[in-house]
N, C-alpha and C positions, 0 to 999 in steps of 0.2 A: 504494500500500500504506500503510495508516494505522497509526500507532503512538500509544500513550498513555503518559504518564509520571506516576506518583504521586509526591508530594513531601512534605516537611515545610514547614509554613508558620509554626509558632509559634517564637518566639525561644528559648523554654525548651528546645526540641528541636534548636536550632541551625538552624532553618528560615529560609529567605529567599524562599520561593516564595509563590504566591497560590492554588494549587489544583492541578488536573489539567491537564497540557499535552498538546497533540496535535501530530503532525507527519506529513509525507508522506515515505515512502521511495520513491525512484524507482530501481528495480533496473537499468534500462537505462542510466541516466546515472551510477549509483552515488553518488547524493547524497541528502541530506535537505533538505527545504524546507518552507515554510509552518508554521513552529513558532509556536504561539500558545496562549493560555490557553483551554482548552476549557470549564472550569467552575471557579467559585470553590468551595473546599471547605477545611475545617480539617484539616490533617495527614492527607491522603488517602494513607496510606503503603503500602497494598497494594490491588491492583486484580484483579478477576476478571470475565470474561465469562460470560453464559449460553451454552449450546451454540449457539444461533442467532446469537449476537453482536448481537442486537437491544438487549440491556440490559447495563449494566456496573455493578458494585458496588464501592464503595471503603470501607475501614475508616477511621474518623476517630479516629486514635490520640492522643487528648488526654492530656496529661501529668498528673503528680501523682496524687492519689487520686480524680480525677474519672472517673465512669463514661463509657466511650467509646460510640461509635455506628457505624452502618453507613449509607451513603447509596446510593440507587438512582438511576441515570441511564438515559435512553433514548439510544441511539446513533444519530446521523444523520451518516454519513460521519465527518468529523473533529470534529463538534460533539457536545456532551453536554447533555441537557436534564434538569434535576433533577426527580425524581419524589417521593421522600420520604426520611425518615431515621428509623431505629429504634435504640433502645438495644441495645448489644452485651451487656448484662448483666454486664459485667466491666470491668476496668481495663486500659488500653493494648492495645486490639485491634490485632493486628499481621498478621493473615492472614484471608482469606476464600476459601472454596472452594464451587463450585456443583456439585450432583450432576448426572450425565449426562443426566437427564431435565429438568433445569431446574425442579425442584419445590421445592428448598430450598437455603439457603446455610448453611454451617457456619463459625462465627467462632471464632478462637483468640484469647483474651485473655491477653497475656503476663504482666502483673504479678501477677495473683492466680490464674493457672492455671485459668481457666474456659473451657469450650467451650460455645457457644450455638448452637442450631438455630433458624433463621428461615425461615418458609415464604415462597415466592415466588408472588405473585399473577399471573394471566394477563396483566395490564397492565404487569408488570415491577416493581410496587411491592413493598416488603417488608412482611410481616406481623409482628405481635408474636411474641416468642420462644415456642416450644412445648416446648423442653427446655433445661435448664441443667445442665451436668455440672461438678462441682468435682474437679479433680485434687489430689493430695497427694504429698508426698515431697520429699526433699532429695538433694544430691550433695556430693562432697568439696570442691568449689570454694566456699569460704565467701562470696566476693564475688558470685558469679553463681548459686549453687544453694542459696540459703537457703530456698527453697520451690519448689513446682511452677511451671514457666513453659511453658505450652502455646504452641508457636511456629508450628505449621502443621497442616493437616489435608489428607489426600488420599484420594480414593476409589480402589478397585481398578477394573479395566477393566469388570467386570460390575456395579459398584455394589452388590455383596453385602456388602462390608466397607469401613470407612473406618479410617484410621490417623492418630493424633496423634503428632507429634514433641514430646516434653516435654523441653526443655533442662534444666529444674531438677531432674528426678528421673532423668535418664539412661535414658529409656525411649521405645519406640515402642509405643503402646497400640492394640490392635485392637478395633474395634467392629463388631458386626453391624448392617447398615443395613436398616431397614424403612421404605420410602418412604411407606407408608400410615399410619404412626403407630399409636397415639398416642405410643408410645415409639419414637423414630426410631433412636436409637443405644443398643445394649446391649453393655456391655464383654464381650469374648470371650477375649482373651489378651493377653500382654505380652511384648515382647522387651526384655530388660535389656541396655542398651548398656554399653560400657566405662565404669567410673566416671570422672567428670570429662570425658567426651567432649562432652556437650551436643548431642544431636540437634536440628537446626534445621529444615531443609527436606529434601524427598525428591522423587524422580521415578521413574516406572515406565518399563520398556521396553514397547513396544506389545503384545507378547504377554502382558504381565502376569505374567511369571515371575520377574522380579527387581526389587527396590526398591533404589534407590541413595540412601543417606542421607548428607547433608552434616552432619558433626559440627563445630559452631561452635568449641567451646572447645579441642579438641586438634588442629584443622586436619587432619581425616581424612575419608575417604569410606568407608563400610561398605556392602558389597554383601550384600543379604539375599535368600535364595531363598524363594519364596512357595508356600505350600500353599493354593490357593484354596478347597478344600472345607471347611477349618476356620479359615481366616484366620490361620494360623501363619506366622511369619517365622523363618528360621534363618540364621545368619551364614555367608557363603561366604568372604569375606576383606575386609581393610581396607588402604587405601593412604593415604599422606600426601600432602597437597596442596602442601606447601612444605618446604624443607629446614631452615629456621630459624624456626619459629613463635614461640619464646620471644624470640629476639633482636629480631624485628620487632614483637612484640606482636600477632601475627596472629590473626585470627578469620575463619572461613569464612562466606560469605553465601549466594550463590545457586548452584543446581545445575540444569543442563539437559542434555538429550541433543540431538545433531544430528538433523535430520529423518530421515536415513537410519539413525540409531542406530549409526553407526560410531564416533562420538566422544562422550565425556562432558566437559562443561565445568564448572568451578567457579571462583567469584571469591574471592580472598584479600584481606581488608581488613587493612592494616598492611604486608604485603608489596606490596600494590597491584598484583596480577597476576591473570591468568586462566590457570589450569592446565588443560591439555587431556590427556585420556587416551583411548587406543584402547580401545574396548569390544568384547570378544569375545562371540561368540554364546553362550558358556558362562557369561556374566556377569562374567568376570574383566576387570580393568582393568590397562593398561600405560601408564606415563607417556609421552606423545608429545612435548609441548613446553610451556613456560611463557613467556608474553609479558607485558610491561608493559601494564597496563590503560589507560594514557593519562591518569590522573588520580588523585585522592586518595579513598580509600574507595569501591571499586567495589561498590556495594550490590546492584545487580541488572544483568542483561543479558538480551538476547533474540536468538535466531537467527531470521532471517526464514524463511518456509515453503519457500523455494527452496533454503535452505542456503548461499546466497552471501554473506550479510552477518551480522556480529555487531555489535550495538549495546550499548554499556555506559554506564550512567548512574552518575555519581559523586556521593556525598552531600556531600562537603566541598569539592571543587574546582569544583562547580557546572557541570559539563560533561558532554555526551554525546559519546562517541567512536564513530565508525563505522569498522569494519574490513571489508575485503573478504577472504573466505576463499579462499586459493589452492587450486583444485581438484586440483592435482597433488601438493601437499604437505600439504594440510589445515591450513596455518599461516595465521592471520589477519594481514593486513597493514593497518596504519593508513592510512586514506584521507582522513578529514576529522574535524573537531571542531566542536561547536556548544555554545552556552551555554543550559543549562537549570538553574535553581537547585535545589539540595537534592534531587536525584533519588534516589528510594528504590525504585521499582518501574517496570518497563517491559514493555508488551505490544505485540506487533506482530501 
């Protein structure tokens, strides 16, 4: 089972890595091995596969006021072969999502709140941008919400709509998706989050009835009920991811559902924990357990397709921690630790 880790490489970003790393997860032995540099790349901080998993895309989150880019790679087991690189049309691209048909990639540029649509060619290469959307707005957190900060994009299960988490303006913005263009994304509606919450990332249940949103700034998860006919989101309820976010200076990072959708996981940076919630069929969440992540700043994590293992990459302690999930208690138990520098994103 192959995994890839996106990293920070530039010193200005606190990076110590050289690009994208790969590893092999052996579920029978419960170990990770064959860790190596799969491709040189500058600040490849977020990764996304095409549906076929033949191609992989990485944002190049360059710092300062320098326009970022997106790089395309062909996947050959645990190796990556560079194809091309295209401008993200914004500053600090932090997320890339591929539509279910593999026809385009949508890039979120954090620093100046720009969403960019890039066509995907049959050979996996990226085409020049075909649409650029400028978000606007602010929030009450003067340090973090001085302008729009588009942080992620996610398609619904039918790819009829896409949703942008905008940390800067406390919103999840709905766009109708037209895969045939020429206008791929047309704004449809807007869910206004709690002021100062800072929506960051989100994940759907498989039925596409609930969207779980990780709010970075106030360390919460909001469950939104979805109306697929109109692209509307309505709040069901909100839960906290940690007891003392102010004391620890905590901010939420990644959010994932277990393969069987019984549990929702979220990573806390500052508290340096993984909070796990039992996910009800009615969308409600109940706190199950919180465990130490095994390092400093758990930026991202991945649950293997069998649901047996949890892999957490840490940005500042430069380690990847492997947990085996106890099938009887659903509590992850730390089993091994490996060195991977400046880990930011992990795919298995």
